[in-house]
N, C-alpha and C positions, 0 to 999 in steps of 0.2 A: 419150546413150550414145556418139554419134559424136564429140562434143567430148572426151570422156574418152579415147577411143582416140587421137585426134589429139594430145592433150596428152602421153600416154605415149610416142608415137612421137617427138615433139619433144624430150622429156626424154632419151630414149635417144640421140638424135642429138647433143644438146648434150654429154652425158657422153662420147660417143665422140670428139667434137671436142677437148674438154679433155684427155682421156687421151692422145690421139694427140700433142698438143702437148707433154706431159711425157715421153712415151716417145721421140718423135723430135723433139728440140728443134731449133729453128732456130739458125743460127750467131749468135754474139754481135754481129756487125756488123749483122745484120738487126734486132736488138732496140733498139739505141740510136738516138736521133734524130740525134745528131751523129756524123760519121765519127770513128773511133778511131785509124786508122793515118795517119801523116804529119802529125799536128797539131803545131804548134809552141807548145804551151801550157807555161808554167812549172810546176814542181812545186807542190803545194798549199801548202807552207810558205815558198816564196820570196816576198820582198817585191816589189811591183810598182812601177814608176816612175810619177811623177806625170804627168798630162796637162797640156796647155796650159790656162791660165786662160780662162774664157769667161764673159761677162756677158750674160745674156739680155735681151730687151726687157722694160721695166718700166713699168707704168702709173703715172705720177706724179700725175695729177690729171684732173679733168673740169671744163670750163667749160660753164655752162648759160646760154643766151641768154634774158634776161627777156622779150623780145618774142615769142620762139618757144620755149615751154617744152619741146618735144620735139626741139629742135636742140641736139645735144651736140658739144662739141669736146674730144677726148681729148688729153691732154698725155702724151707718151711719152718715156722715156729709151731711146735706141736701143741702148745696150750695144755689143756687138761685132758687130752685124749691119749689113747694108747696107740697112736699111729706109728707104724713100723715101715721101714724101707724108704 
C-alpha cells in the first residue's frame, strides 16, 4: 500500500514538473546546445568553399618474418602527416 502512495506522489510531482515547463518556458538560448547569437555560419542554401586536400596514413602492407611468425613489420604510406618511425 505504501508503494502505491509513493508512486502516486511521484506521478503528481512529474506531471507538475512537465506542466510548469510548458507554462513557464525557458528562453530559447537555454534550450539549444549551440549558442545562437553572434555565430558566423552561412545561410543553409549557400555553397561552402572547399577545404585543403588531406591524405591520411594508409596501411600498404605487412611483412611477416618466417623465423618469428609473430613479428610483423607494417608498411605505411605516410600521407600528409609527419609520422615517424
